[in-house]
N, C-alpha and C positions, 0 to 999 in steps of 0.2 A: 516563550512569552516574548512579545514585542517591547522594544525599549521604550520608555517614556522620554520625549523630548520636551523640554520645557520651553514654552513660548515666551518670547520677549515681552516684557511688561511696559506699558506706555509710560515713561518716566520723563518725557520732555517737557511737559507742562510743569511738573513738579520741580525738575531741576533747573527751570529758567528763573526761579525766584531766589534771590540771595537771602532775603529775610522777610518773615511776615510779622511786623510788629503788632502787639496787643492793642487794641483801641481803647483809649479812655472812655468813661461813660459819658462824656460830652463830645466825643469825636464826631467831626462832620463827614459827609460823604461827598463824592464827586458827582456833579450833575451835568457836567458840559465839558467840552474839550476846546482850547484855543489852539488853533492851527495856523502855521505860516508855510506856504508852499507844500501843503499837504502833510506836514510833520507836526507832531503835537509839541507845542512850546509852553502850554500852560493849562490850567484846569479851572473850572467854576465850581465852587463847593456849595453844599446845601444852604448856606447863609448868604449866597450870591456873591461871596468875595472871589475874586479872580486873582490866583496866584501863578507864578512861572513855575516850570518843572523843578528847577533847583529848590525852591521854596516849599513845594509840595512834597519832595523827598525827605526834607528835614522835617516838615510837620508830621508826615507819616511815621517817621523813625521815632518821634516823640509820642506816638499814639494819637495823634490829632486828626487822622483821616481813617475812616473805617472801610473794611472790604478790600484793602490793597495790600500788595507785597512790594517790596524793592527788587528790582532786577537791574542788570547793566548790559551795555553793549559796548565793547571797547572800553574807554574810560569814562563813559557817560552812564549815570545812574537814572533810572526812570520807574514810574509806577506802573504796575501791572494787576488787573484784577485777579483775585484768588481763584484758581480753578476750582470749580464745583460741578462741573457738567452742564451748567446753564448758560446759554448764550444771552440771556436777559441781563446779566450784570457784567458783560464784557465790556470793558471801557471803550473799545473800538465802535460800540454800538450807541454810544452817547451822542447827543447833537453837537454840532460845532457852534460856538458862541464866539463873538466879537470881543477882542481885547478891549478893556474899558480903561 
């Protein structure tokens, strides 16, 4: 009999999230991105509130934003859409909005 070789599992998307907070019943969703020089610096929420990246991470950690997890790059935390195989809810696909 031939030997069975286990195929590597796609874990990159799952491993990039440090935590996935449980959203509160009244949690808002992200509807737009505030960018500066091509980098995300803030978010527009479903109630049209604009918050910066640090405020968004804190709010998500408290369950105030649905559909996101918290990730980090170096010492900077940021929000990332929860991977579910759908490109439609990828934060990178949201429109860019002006900082108000």
